[in-house]
C-alpha positions in Angstrom: 105.1 205.5 150.6 104.9 209.1 149.5 105.0 210.4 153.1 108.2 208.4 153.8 109.9 209.8 150.7 108.9 213.3 151.7 110.3 212.8 155.1 113.6 211.5 153.7 113.9 214.5 151.4 113.2 216.8 154.2 115.8 215.2 156.4 118.7 215.0 153.8 120.4 218.4 153.0 120.3 219.6 149.3 124.1 220.3 149.1 124.9 216.7 149.9 122.5 215.0 147.4 123.4 217.1 144.3 127.1 216.3 143.8 126.6 212.5 144.4 123.9 212.3 141.7 126.0 214.1 139.2 128.9 211.7 139.8 126.7 208.7 139.2 125.3 210.2 136.0 128.8 211.0 134.8 130.0 207.4 135.5 127.1 206.1 133.6 127.8 208.3 130.7 131.4 207.4 130.5 130.6 203.7 130.6 128.1 204.1 127.8 130.6 206.0 125.6 133.3 203.4 126.2 130.9 200.7 125.2 129.9 202.6 122.1 133.5 203.1 121.1 134.2 199.4 121.6 131.3 198.5 119.4 132.4 200.9 116.7 135.9 199.5 116.8 134.6 196.0 116.4 132.4 197.0 113.6 135.3 198.7 111.8 137.4 195.5 112.3 134.7 193.4 110.8 134.3 195.8 107.9 138.0 195.6 107.3 138.0 191.8 107.4 135.1 191.7 104.9 136.8 194.2 102.7 140.0 192.2 102.8 138.1 189.0 101.9 136.4 190.9 99.1 139.7 192.2 97.9 141.2 188.6 98.1 138.4 187.1 96.0 139.1 189.0 92.8 142.6 187.7 93.0 141.3 184.2 91.9 142.0 183.7 88.2 139.5 183.1 85.5 141.0 179.7 84.9 140.3 178.7 88.5 136.8 180.0 88.2 136.4 177.8 85.1 137.9 174.8 86.8 135.5 175.4 89.7 132.6 175.7 87.4 133.7 172.6 85.5 134.1 170.7 88.8 130.7 171.8 90.0 129.2 170.7 86.6 131.0 167.4 86.7 129.9 166.8 90.3 126.4 167.8 89.3 126.5 165.4 86.3 128.1 162.6 88.3 125.5 163.1 91.0 122.8 163.0 88.4 124.2 159.9 86.9 124.5 158.3 90.3 120.9 159.2 91.0 119.9 157.7 87.7 121.9 154.6 88.4 120.4 154.4 91.8 116.9 154.8 90.4 117.6 152.2 87.8 119.0 149.9 90.4 116.0 150.3 92.6 113.7 149.7 89.6 115.6 146.5 88.7 115.6 145.3 92.4 111.8 146.0 92.6 111.3 144.1 89.3 113.4 141.2 90.5 111.5 141.1 93.8 108.2 141.3 91.9 109.3 138.5 89.6 110.5 136.4 92.5 107.2 137.0 94.3 105.2 136.0 91.2 107.4 132.9 90.8 106.9 132.0 94.4 103.1 132.5 94.1 103.0 130.5 90.9 105.0 127.7 92.5 102.8 127.8 95.5 99.7 127.7 93.2 101.2 124.7 91.3 101.9 122.9 94.6 98.5 123.7 95.9 97.0 122.4 92.6 99.1 119.3 92.8 98.2 118.8 96.5 94.5 119.3 95.6 94.7 116.9 92.7 96.5 114.3 94.9 93.9 114.8 97.6 91.1 114.4 95.1 92.8 111.3 93.6 93.2 109.8 97.1 89.5 110.5 97.9 88.4 109.0 94.6 90.6 105.9 95.2 89.1 105.5 98.7 85.6 105.9 97.3 86.3 103.4 94.5 87.8 101.0 97.1 84.7 101.2 99.3 82.5 100.8 96.2 84.4 97.7 95.1 84.3 96.3 98.7 80.5 96.9 98.8 80.1 95.2 95.4 82.2 92.3 96.4 80.2 91.9 99.7 76.9 92.2 97.7 78.1 89.5 95.2 79.2 87.3 98.0 75.8 87.7 99.7 74.1 87.0 96.4 76.3 84.0 95.7 75.6 82.7 99.3 71.8 83.3 98.9 71.9 81.7 95.4 73.9 78.8 96.8 71.4 78.4 99.6 68.5 78.7 97.2 70.1 76.1 94.9 70.6 73.8 97.9 67.0 74.2 98.9 65.9 73.7 95.3 68.1 70.6 95.0 66.7 69.3 98.3 63.2 70.0 97.1 63.9 68.3 93.8 65.4 65.3 95.6 62.3 65.1 97.8 60.1 65.3 94.8 62.2 62.7 93.0 62.1 60.5 96.0 58.4 61.0 96.3 58.0 60.3 92.5 60.3 57.3 92.7 58.4 55.8 95.6 56.8 52.5 94.7 53.6 52.3 96.9 50.6 50.0 96.5 47.2 50.4 98.0 45.8 47.2 99.8 42.0 47.3 100.2 39.1 45.2 101.4 41.0 44.1 104.5 39.2 42.8 107.7 39.2 45.0 110.8 41.5 42.4 112.5 44.3 43.0 109.9 47.6 44.2 111.4 51.3 44.5 110.6 52.2 40.8 111.4 49.3 39.3 109.3 50.1 41.5 106.3 53.9 40.7 106.5 52.9 37.0 106.6 50.6 37.4 103.6 53.3 39.2 101.5 56.2 37.0 102.6 57.0 35.7 99.1 57.5 39.3 97.9 58.3 41.2 101.1 57.7 45.0 101.0 60.1 47.5 102.5 57.4 49.1 104.6 53.8 48.3 105.7 51.5 51.1 107.0 48.1 49.9 108.3 45.4 52.6 108.6 43.9 52.4 112.1 41.2 54.3 113.9 42.1 57.2 116.3 39.9 56.0 119.1 41.1 52.3 118.7 44.7 52.2 117.4 44.7 48.4 117.2 41.6 48.2 115.0 42.2 48.4 111.2 40.1 50.7 109.0 40.0 48.1 106.2 43.0 49.3 104.1 46.8 49.6 104.2 49.7 50.9 102.2 52.8 48.8 101.2 56.0 50.3 99.9 58.7 48.6 97.8 62.4 49.4 97.1 62.1 49.1 93.3 59.6 49.0 90.5 60.0 45.3 89.6 59.0 44.2 93.1 55.9 46.5 93.0 55.0 45.0 89.6 55.3 41.4 90.8 53.2 42.3 93.8 50.5 43.8 91.6 50.5 40.7 89.4 50.6 38.1 92.2 48.6 39.5 95.0 45.7 41.4 93.3 42.4 39.6 94.2 44.4 37.2 96.3 42.6 35.7 99.4 43.6 37.2 102.7 43.2 34.9 105.7 44.4 35.9 109.2 42.4 33.2 111.1 40.2 35.7 112.9 37.7 36.6 110.1 36.6 34.4 107.2 39.0 34.6 104.1 38.2 37.5 101.7 39.5 38.7 98.3 41.8 41.7 98.7 42.6 44.5 96.2 46.2 45.5 95.5 46.4 48.6 93.3 48.7 51.5 92.5 48.5 54.8 94.5 50.1 58.2 94.2 51.8 57.7 97.5 51.3 59.0 101.0 47.7 59.9 101.0 46.8 63.6 101.5 44.2 65.9 100.1 42.3 65.0 97.0 44.0 67.6 94.7 43.5 67.6 90.9 47.2 66.8 90.4 47.0 63.7 92.7 43.8 62.5 91.1 45.4 62.8 87.6 48.4 61.0 88.8 46.4 58.1 90.2 44.3 57.9 87.0 47.4 57.7 84.8 48.9 55.0 86.9 45.6 53.0 87.0 45.1 53.3 83.3 48.6 51.9 82.8 47.8 49.1 85.2 44.5 48.4 83.4 46.4 48.1 80.1 48.8 45.6 81.6 45.9 43.6 83.1 44.1 43.5 79.8 47.2 42.4 78.1 47.7 39.7 80.8 44.0 38.6 80.4 44.6 38.2 76.6 47.7 36.2 77.2 45.8 33.9 79.6 43.0 33.5 77.1 45.4 32.5 74.3 47.2 30.1 76.6 43.9 28.5 77.6 42.8 28.1 73.9 46.0 26.4 73.1 45.6 24.2 76.2 42.0 23.3 75.2 43.0 22.2 71.7 45.7 20.0 73.0 43.5 18.2 75.7 40.9 15.5 75.0 37.3 16.5 74.2 35.6 15.6 77.5 38.4 17.1 79.6 38.6 20.0 77.2 34.9 20.7 77.6 35.1 20.7 81.4 38.2 22.8 81.3 36.7 25.2 78.8 33.6 25.7 81.0 35.8 26.5 84.0 38.0 28.7 81.9 35.0 30.5 80.4 34.2 31.9 83.8 37.8 33.1 84.2 37.8 34.7 80.7 34.4 36.3 81.3 35.9 37.9 84.4 38.3 39.8 82.2 36.7 40.5 78.7 38.8 42.3 76.1 36.5 45.4 75.8 36.3 45.9 79.6 39.0 48.6 80.5 38.4 48.0 84.2 39.3 44.2 83.9 40.8 42.8 87.0 39.8 45.9 89.2 37.6 45.7 92.2 34.2 47.3 91.7 34.7 49.6 94.7 37.7 51.2 93.0 36.0 51.7 89.6 33.9 54.7 90.7 37.0 56.7 91.7 38.6 56.5 88.2 
């Protein structure tokens, strides 16, 4: 670069360069001055304007100043009041909002409490209903079970009563050939309701020597005991024999203490009746002996003596078969 400039300076003549550079410098200077002058003028104008404004300001009267100050004060006061009012309004609005919020929350809480209380009441009612239903079911079951138990007890009592009210007699000293037909024929004057002949397992047609006869009522049983005890049983197969007709507890079974006591009580009652009957027979015979002639009376008294001896007054087993006395 330096070589090029040097060459250009060498090529251009000195007289030509000098006057052109001066001109440019002069133009520049003129321009600058003009600019400065303009700026000065503008500054002066601005100064004048400001001075004029300043001069115009003192022309405002003191009254106007006062008015302006008063206006400013009033505006300030009014703005302060407005601000105050605004603040108070905001406070009041906030207070109202807070109160409304509190009210809403209180209402909500009340509603929640009521809802909870209603829910609890409903649950309690449901629980009580279930409890009542359970109790009713339990009472019904109890009543049903009690009813069943009462029915069972009633049936048992009826059975016991039926058993107790059964009028059964024991018929002993029977021949092995005795059967249902021969016994019905023997008791045809006072027919029993049922006849049960005890037979052997290996030979069902062969009698074991005893039977049970059952009557409908007590009177029939009593007449049977009076008429058929020590009566002669004859079925035509074996020689006639004296049979025993006595009371029994009914139905056979195990020899329990209760059954034995029952049989004993019945037999004691029967013995008393037989003794009473023997006494009556003795009295009747005595009367009969007194009324008859002496020779007939003697013969009759001898025959009767045997009958009376068979049932003495002191003998509590009078009229009972010897085979039965050992059981009492």
